[in-house]
TORDRENNU-516647 format. One record per residue (C-alpha): residue number from 1; chain; x, y, z. Coordinates in steps of 0.05 Angstrom, whole numbers, plus 5000, padded with zeros to 4 digits. Layout:
+-----+-----+------+------+------+
: seq : mol :   px :   py :   pz :
+-----+-----+------+------+------+
: NUM :   A :    X :    Y :    Z :
...
+-----+-----+------+------+------+
END
This chain:
+-----+-----+------+------+------+
: seq : mol :   px :   py :   pz :
+-----+-----+------+------+------+
:   1 :   A : 1000 : 7223 : 2637 :
:   2 :   A : 1049 : 7193 : 2585 :
:   3 :   A : 0991 : 7154 : 2554 :
:   4 :   A : 0951 : 7218 : 2548 :
:   5 :   A : 1009 : 7254 : 2512 :
:   6 :   A : 1020 : 7196 : 2464 :
:   7 :   A : 0946 : 7192 : 2453 :
:   8 :   A : 0946 : 7264 : 2430 :
:   9 :   A : 1009 : 7263 : 2385 :
:  10 :   A : 1004 : 7195 : 2353 :
:  11 :   A : 0946 : 7213 : 2306 :
:  12 :   A : 0983 : 7278 : 2287 :
:  13 :   A : 1047 : 7241 : 2270 :
:  14 :   A : 1009 : 7189 : 2229 :
:  15 :   A : 0974 : 7245 : 2191 :
:  16 :   A : 1040 : 7281 : 2175 :
:  17 :   A : 1072 : 7215 : 2152 :
:  18 :   A : 1014 : 7201 : 2105 :
:  19 :   A : 1019 : 7271 : 2075 :
:  20 :   A : 1094 : 7263 : 2062 :
:  21 :   A : 1084 : 7195 : 2029 :
:  22 :   A : 1029 : 7224 : 1986 :
:  23 :   A : 1075 : 7281 : 1963 :
:  24 :   A : 1130 : 7231 : 1946 :
:  25 :   A : 1083 : 7188 : 1906 :
:  26 :   A : 1056 : 7249 : 1869 :
:  27 :   A : 1126 : 7273 : 1854 :
:  28 :   A : 1147 : 7205 : 1827 :
:  29 :   A : 1085 : 7203 : 1783 :
:  30 :   A : 1098 : 7271 : 1751 :
:  31 :   A : 1174 : 7267 : 1743 :
:  32 :   A : 1204 : 7230 : 1684 :
:  33 :   A : 1257 : 7177 : 1699 :
:  34 :   A : 1328 : 7200 : 1689 :
:  35 :   A : 1357 : 7170 : 1624 :
:  36 :   A : 1430 : 7161 : 1609 :
:  37 :   A : 1443 : 7193 : 1541 :
:  38 :   A : 1479 : 7150 : 1490 :
:  39 :   A : 1546 : 7183 : 1476 :
:  40 :   A : 1549 : 7212 : 1407 :
:  41 :   A : 1613 : 7204 : 1367 :
:  42 :   A : 1646 : 7267 : 1341 :
:  43 :   A : 1638 : 7267 : 1265 :
:  44 :   A : 1663 : 7338 : 1255 :
:  45 :   A : 1732 : 7316 : 1233 :
:  46 :   A : 1708 : 7263 : 1185 :
:  47 :   A : 1710 : 7274 : 1109 :
:  48 :   A : 1650 : 7307 : 1077 :
:  49 :   A : 1634 : 7246 : 1036 :
:  50 :   A : 1572 : 7244 : 0991 :
:  51 :   A : 1505 : 7238 : 1026 :
:  52 :   A : 1486 : 7173 : 0990 :
:  53 :   A : 1520 : 7117 : 0953 :
:  54 :   A : 1484 : 7136 : 0888 :
:  55 :   A : 1513 : 7207 : 0894 :
:  56 :   A : 1582 : 7178 : 0909 :
:  57 :   A : 1580 : 7136 : 0846 :
:  58 :   A : 1560 : 7195 : 0803 :
:  59 :   A : 1616 : 7238 : 0830 :
:  60 :   A : 1666 : 7181 : 0824 :
:  61 :   A : 1651 : 7168 : 0750 :
:  62 :   A : 1635 : 7239 : 0727 :
:  63 :   A : 1684 : 7281 : 0767 :
:  64 :   A : 1740 : 7241 : 0799 :
:  65 :   A : 1753 : 7197 : 0738 :
:  66 :   A : 1739 : 7250 : 0686 :
:  67 :   A : 1791 : 7241 : 0631 :
:  68 :   A : 1816 : 7177 : 0663 :
:  69 :   A : 1763 : 7126 : 0646 :
:  70 :   A : 1803 : 7064 : 0666 :
:  71 :   A : 1783 : 7008 : 0713 :
:  72 :   A : 1824 : 6998 : 0775 :
:  73 :   A : 1848 : 6926 : 0777 :
:  74 :   A : 1848 : 6908 : 0703 :
:  75 :   A : 1866 : 6974 : 0670 :
:  76 :   A : 1808 : 6968 : 0620 :
:  77 :   A : 1781 : 7029 : 0583 :
:  78 :   A : 1707 : 7042 : 0593 :
:  79 :   A : 1657 : 7089 : 0562 :
:  80 :   A : 1642 : 7145 : 0612 :
:  81 :   A : 1569 : 7151 : 0590 :
:  82 :   A : 1547 : 7080 : 0581 :
:  83 :   A : 1596 : 7052 : 0632 :
:  84 :   A : 1610 : 6994 : 0584 :
:  85 :   A : 1678 : 6962 : 0591 :
:  86 :   A : 1724 : 6954 : 0530 :
:  87 :   A : 1752 : 6884 : 0539 :
:  88 :   A : 1800 : 6890 : 0480 :
:  89 :   A : 1835 : 6950 : 0512 :
:  90 :   A : 1861 : 6906 : 0568 :
:  91 :   A : 1856 : 6835 : 0543 :
:  92 :   A : 1800 : 6819 : 0591 :
:  93 :   A : 1763 : 6753 : 0585 :
:  94 :   A : 1701 : 6739 : 0627 :
:  95 :   A : 1707 : 6682 : 0676 :
:  96 :   A : 1634 : 6662 : 0676 :
:  97 :   A : 1590 : 6725 : 0677 :
:  98 :   A : 1597 : 6765 : 0612 :
:  99 :   A : 1537 : 6809 : 0628 :
: 100 :   A : 1566 : 6834 : 0693 :
: 101 :   A : 1636 : 6837 : 0663 :
: 102 :   A : 1611 : 6885 : 0610 :
: 103 :   A : 1597 : 6942 : 0659 :
: 104 :   A : 1635 : 6979 : 0713 :
: 105 :   A : 1616 : 6980 : 0786 :
: 106 :   A : 1640 : 7021 : 0846 :
: 107 :   A : 1687 : 6976 : 0885 :
: 108 :   A : 1702 : 6985 : 0960 :
: 109 :   A : 1775 : 6969 : 0970 :
: 110 :   A : 1760 : 6959 : 1044 :
: 111 :   A : 1693 : 6922 : 1040 :
: 112 :   A : 1632 : 6947 : 1078 :
: 113 :   A : 1630 : 6879 : 1112 :
: 114 :   A : 1700 : 6890 : 1140 :
: 115 :   A : 1690 : 6960 : 1169 :
: 116 :   A : 1617 : 6946 : 1187 :
: 117 :   A : 1640 : 6894 : 1237 :
: 118 :   A : 1672 : 6950 : 1278 :
: 119 :   A : 1603 : 6981 : 1288 :
: 120 :   A : 1550 : 6958 : 1337 :
: 121 :   A : 1495 : 6970 : 1287 :
: 122 :   A : 1525 : 6916 : 1243 :
: 123 :   A : 1539 : 6866 : 1298 :
: 124 :   A : 1476 : 6877 : 1339 :
: 125 :   A : 1422 : 6908 : 1295 :
: 126 :   A : 1367 : 6884 : 1342 :
: 127 :   A : 1395 : 6930 : 1397 :
: 128 :   A : 1409 : 6991 : 1354 :
: 129 :   A : 1347 : 6986 : 1311 :
: 130 :   A : 1296 : 6950 : 1356 :
: 131 :   A : 1236 : 6983 : 1323 :
: 132 :   A : 1242 : 6941 : 1260 :
: 133 :   A : 1277 : 6877 : 1240 :
: 134 :   A : 1337 : 6896 : 1198 :
: 135 :   A : 1403 : 6867 : 1174 :
: 136 :   A : 1467 : 6897 : 1202 :
: 137 :   A : 1478 : 6935 : 1138 :
: 138 :   A : 1407 : 6964 : 1137 :
: 139 :   A : 1412 : 6985 : 1210 :
: 140 :   A : 1480 : 7019 : 1199 :
: 141 :   A : 1454 : 7056 : 1139 :
: 142 :   A : 1394 : 7080 : 1179 :
: 143 :   A : 1426 : 7098 : 1245 :
: 144 :   A : 1502 : 7104 : 1240 :
: 145 :   A : 1531 : 7168 : 1209 :
: 146 :   A : 1602 : 7142 : 1216 :
: 147 :   A : 1586 : 7079 : 1177 :
: 148 :   A : 1549 : 7120 : 1124 :
: 149 :   A : 1608 : 7169 : 1116 :
: 150 :   A : 1657 : 7111 : 1109 :
: 151 :   A : 1612 : 7074 : 1061 :
: 152 :   A : 1608 : 7133 : 1014 :
: 153 :   A : 1680 : 7157 : 1022 :
: 154 :   A : 1709 : 7168 : 0952 :
: 155 :   A : 1779 : 7150 : 0975 :
: 156 :   A : 1755 : 7078 : 0984 :
: 157 :   A : 1716 : 7074 : 0918 :
: 158 :   A : 1744 : 7054 : 0850 :
: 159 :   A : 1712 : 7037 : 0783 :
: 160 :   A : 1722 : 6963 : 0771 :
: 161 :   A : 1698 : 6910 : 0722 :
: 162 :   A : 1632 : 6886 : 0751 :
: 163 :   A : 1650 : 6812 : 0749 :
: 164 :   A : 1716 : 6824 : 0786 :
: 165 :   A : 1680 : 6865 : 0838 :
: 166 :   A : 1630 : 6809 : 0848 :
: 167 :   A : 1682 : 6754 : 0851 :
: 168 :   A : 1726 : 6793 : 0900 :
: 169 :   A : 1664 : 6800 : 0945 :
: 170 :   A : 1685 : 6818 : 1016 :
: 171 :   A : 1748 : 6775 : 1016 :
: 172 :   A : 1810 : 6799 : 1052 :
: 173 :   A : 1872 : 6822 : 1015 :
: 174 :   A : 1932 : 6777 : 1017 :
: 175 :   A : 1977 : 6733 : 0976 :
: 176 :   A : 1947 : 6679 : 0932 :
: 177 :   A : 1992 : 6619 : 0918 :
: 178 :   A : 2006 : 6599 : 0846 :
: 179 :   A : 1983 : 6639 : 0786 :
: 180 :   A : 1908 : 6638 : 0794 :
: 181 :   A : 1888 : 6685 : 0738 :
: 182 :   A : 1819 : 6675 : 0709 :
: 183 :   A : 1805 : 6740 : 0673 :
: 184 :   A : 1849 : 6737 : 0611 :
: 185 :   A : 1905 : 6789 : 0616 :
: 186 :   A : 1877 : 6820 : 0679 :
: 187 :   A : 1926 : 6800 : 0734 :
: 188 :   A : 1881 : 6802 : 0795 :
: 189 :   A : 1877 : 6735 : 0832 :
: 190 :   A : 1816 : 6713 : 0872 :
: 191 :   A : 1814 : 6648 : 0912 :
: 192 :   A : 1745 : 6635 : 0940 :
: 193 :   A : 1768 : 6571 : 0976 :
: 194 :   A : 1808 : 6614 : 1025 :
: 195 :   A : 1767 : 6677 : 1016 :
: 196 :   A : 1827 : 6718 : 0994 :
: 197 :   A : 1845 : 6764 : 0937 :
: 198 :   A : 1912 : 6789 : 0912 :
: 199 :   A : 1912 : 6855 : 0873 :
: 200 :   A : 1957 : 6866 : 0812 :
: 201 :   A : 2028 : 6889 : 0828 :
: 202 :   A : 2015 : 6956 : 0795 :
: 203 :   A : 1961 : 6975 : 0846 :
: 204 :   A : 1984 : 6939 : 0909 :
: 205 :   A : 2010 : 7004 : 0938 :
: 206 :   A : 1944 : 7039 : 0921 :
: 207 :   A : 1906 : 6985 : 0959 :
: 208 :   A : 1953 : 6989 : 1018 :
: 209 :   A : 1947 : 7064 : 1024 :
: 210 :   A : 1871 : 7061 : 1022 :
: 211 :   A : 1871 : 7009 : 1078 :
: 212 :   A : 1917 : 7053 : 1120 :
: 213 :   A : 1872 : 7113 : 1106 :
: 214 :   A : 1809 : 7076 : 1129 :
: 215 :   A : 1843 : 7055 : 1193 :
: 216 :   A : 1871 : 7124 : 1206 :
: 217 :   A : 1807 : 7162 : 1190 :
: 218 :   A : 1754 : 7117 : 1221 :
: 219 :   A : 1791 : 7074 : 1271 :
: 220 :   A : 1778 : 7009 : 1233 :
: 221 :   A : 1837 : 6971 : 1262 :
: 222 :   A : 1880 : 6928 : 1217 :
: 223 :   A : 1913 : 6865 : 1242 :
: 224 :   A : 1988 : 6867 : 1254 :
: 225 :   A : 1996 : 6817 : 1197 :
: 226 :   A : 1957 : 6860 : 1149 :
: 227 :   A : 1994 : 6923 : 1170 :
: 228 :   A : 2061 : 6890 : 1155 :
: 229 :   A : 2038 : 6864 : 1088 :
: 230 :   A : 2009 : 6932 : 1067 :
: 231 :   A : 2073 : 6966 : 1089 :
: 232 :   A : 2112 : 6921 : 1041 :
: 233 :   A : 2062 : 6934 : 0985 :
: 234 :   A : 2065 : 7009 : 0995 :
: 235 :   A : 2141 : 7010 : 0991 :
: 236 :   A : 2142 : 6965 : 0930 :
: 237 :   A : 2091 : 7007 : 0892 :
: 238 :   A : 2099 : 7082 : 0906 :
: 239 :   A : 2044 : 7132 : 0887 :
: 240 :   A : 2044 : 7146 : 0813 :
: 241 :   A : 2020 : 7209 : 0778 :
: 242 :   A : 1948 : 7186 : 0772 :
: 243 :   A : 1942 : 7164 : 0845 :
: 244 :   A : 1968 : 7233 : 0866 :
: 245 :   A : 1919 : 7268 : 0819 :
: 246 :   A : 1861 : 7226 : 0842 :
: 247 :   A : 1877 : 7241 : 0915 :
: 248 :   A : 1877 : 7315 : 0900 :
: 249 :   A : 1810 : 7312 : 0864 :
: 250 :   A : 1778 : 7275 : 0921 :
: 251 :   A : 1807 : 7323 : 0973 :
: 252 :   A : 1774 : 7380 : 0936 :
: 253 :   A : 1706 : 7345 : 0941 :
: 254 :   A : 1711 : 7318 : 1012 :
: 255 :   A : 1757 : 7367 : 1047 :
: 256 :   A : 1806 : 7313 : 1067 :
: 257 :   A : 1862 : 7278 : 1029 :
: 258 :   A : 1894 : 7211 : 1040 :
: 259 :   A : 1957 : 7230 : 1077 :
: 260 :   A : 1989 : 7164 : 1061 :
: 261 :   A : 1993 : 7189 : 0990 :
: 262 :   A : 2005 : 7263 : 1000 :
: 263 :   A : 2059 : 7251 : 1053 :
: 264 :   A : 2091 : 7191 : 1020 :
: 265 :   A : 2167 : 7192 : 1029 :
: 266 :   A : 2191 : 7172 : 0960 :
: 267 :   A : 2263 : 7157 : 0943 :
: 268 :   A : 2253 : 7179 : 0871 :
: 269 :   A : 2293 : 7243 : 0860 :
: 270 :   A : 2238 : 7272 : 0816 :
: 271 :   A : 2191 : 7313 : 0860 :
: 272 :   A : 2116 : 7301 : 0860 :
: 273 :   A : 2102 : 7369 : 0830 :
: 274 :   A : 2141 : 7349 : 0768 :
: 275 :   A : 2099 : 7288 : 0756 :
: 276 :   A : 2046 : 7297 : 0702 :
: 277 :   A : 1978 : 7262 : 0704 :
: 278 :   A : 1975 : 7195 : 0670 :
: 279 :   A : 1927 : 7222 : 0618 :
: 280 :   A : 1981 : 7268 : 0593 :
: 281 :   A : 2034 : 7214 : 0589 :
: 282 :   A : 2000 : 7181 : 0529 :
: 283 :   A : 2032 : 7235 : 0485 :
: 284 :   A : 2100 : 7234 : 0518 :
: 285 :   A : 2159 : 7228 : 0472 :
: 286 :   A : 2204 : 7197 : 0525 :
: 287 :   A : 2188 : 7136 : 0566 :
: 288 :   A : 2196 : 7134 : 0642 :
: 289 :   A : 2190 : 7084 : 0698 :
: 290 :   A : 2164 : 7136 : 0746 :
: 291 :   A : 2092 : 7119 : 0730 :
: 292 :   A : 2071 : 7046 : 0727 :
: 293 :   A : 2022 : 7040 : 0670 :
: 294 :   A : 1968 : 6993 : 0647 :
: 295 :   A : 1963 : 6972 : 0575 :
: 296 :   A : 1908 : 7023 : 0560 :
: 297 :   A : 1955 : 7078 : 0583 :
: 298 :   A : 2012 : 7061 : 0535 :
: 299 :   A : 2027 : 7108 : 0477 :
: 300 :   A : 2048 : 7049 : 0434 :
: 301 :   A : 2078 : 6980 : 0435 :
: 302 :   A : 2148 : 7008 : 0444 :
: 303 :   A : 2128 : 7040 : 0509 :
: 304 :   A : 2095 : 6975 : 0532 :
: 305 :   A : 2160 : 6937 : 0519 :
: 306 :   A : 2199 : 6990 : 0556 :
: 307 :   A : 2153 : 6984 : 0616 :
: 308 :   A : 2159 : 6908 : 0617 :
: 309 :   A : 2233 : 6900 : 0602 :
: 310 :   A : 2263 : 6962 : 0633 :
: 311 :   A : 2215 : 6978 : 0689 :
: 312 :   A : 2197 : 6907 : 0708 :
: 313 :   A : 2122 : 6921 : 0701 :
: 314 :   A : 2100 : 6849 : 0696 :
: 315 :   A : 2027 : 6865 : 0706 :
: 316 :   A : 2022 : 6881 : 0631 :
: 317 :   A : 2044 : 6811 : 0613 :
: 318 :   A : 1983 : 6773 : 0637 :
: 319 :   A : 2000 : 6706 : 0606 :
: 320 :   A : 2074 : 6709 : 0623 :
: 321 :   A : 2098 : 6698 : 0551 :
: 322 :   A : 2147 : 6756 : 0553 :
: 323 :   A : 2104 : 6798 : 0507 :
: 324 :   A : 2066 : 6857 : 0537 :
: 325 :   A : 1998 : 6884 : 0520 :
: 326 :   A : 1969 : 6836 : 0469 :
: 327 :   A : 1919 : 6888 : 0449 :
: 328 :   A : 1972 : 6936 : 0422 :
: 329 :   A : 2033 : 6891 : 0410 :
: 330 :   A : 2002 : 6844 : 0359 :
+-----+-----+------+------+------+
END
């Protein structure tokens, strides 16, 4: 009897099992596999930097530096239309590349190589951009909006003598031993043997506050050693009138200022609102140490001597002979 029952139900059970398996296979064939979405970073709070590097350069030269056509490290005047550098205005002497030294270039104070290394697209372009063989930089420019925003951020861009920009390369900032000056009166020091550059004293604070800004805005972490050094530089070289003006101009364009400038706790009794832009100081009748000036910003030789002897602005005495600004104190 049991055999008869099993003989009846066994084919039925086998038929039902086959139908269920067929439905499962059909379902698997029609359904797409579940994919884990790559988390997207929130870019809403980032600055509204220019969409391309070409646009960033145009805005930098034509808007941000309008009326202040002076290179960052060397303090050289340049023609705003031709972008040609006036070497005599700052005592600049080319090291080995007169052609590149004759023009200005947009310099990243925090190099793209440095902040790019914080991004996967730079470190592993084959994973982020597998469809085409690319360098890390190419992949980041194609796929990473955070990198692109940082790369075109006007707070990190300055007009610089092209040769200096090229020599500085992607070297880290730090102290360079000795007096390694190779650009005439321009006091920047670059040592390729240790891949390090030391900015002029007059802009060390500017450099420090840009580096702090890039860390604060994009999360590009600085080393403890760098953070200590930049803290010293920032204290030694407080924001001057032009740095404050520049910060305000960029904030109007990008919707975000550099708070390490706007919130700087200065010990100078004169308030920030009383400081006039550097371009107005050329006609000042009284000299002041509030704003550290380059040679091209001096009203005359008397002001240059005041800056050197009274304010201790040694950056305008490139050869260390005790005489400032050879271009105006002849």
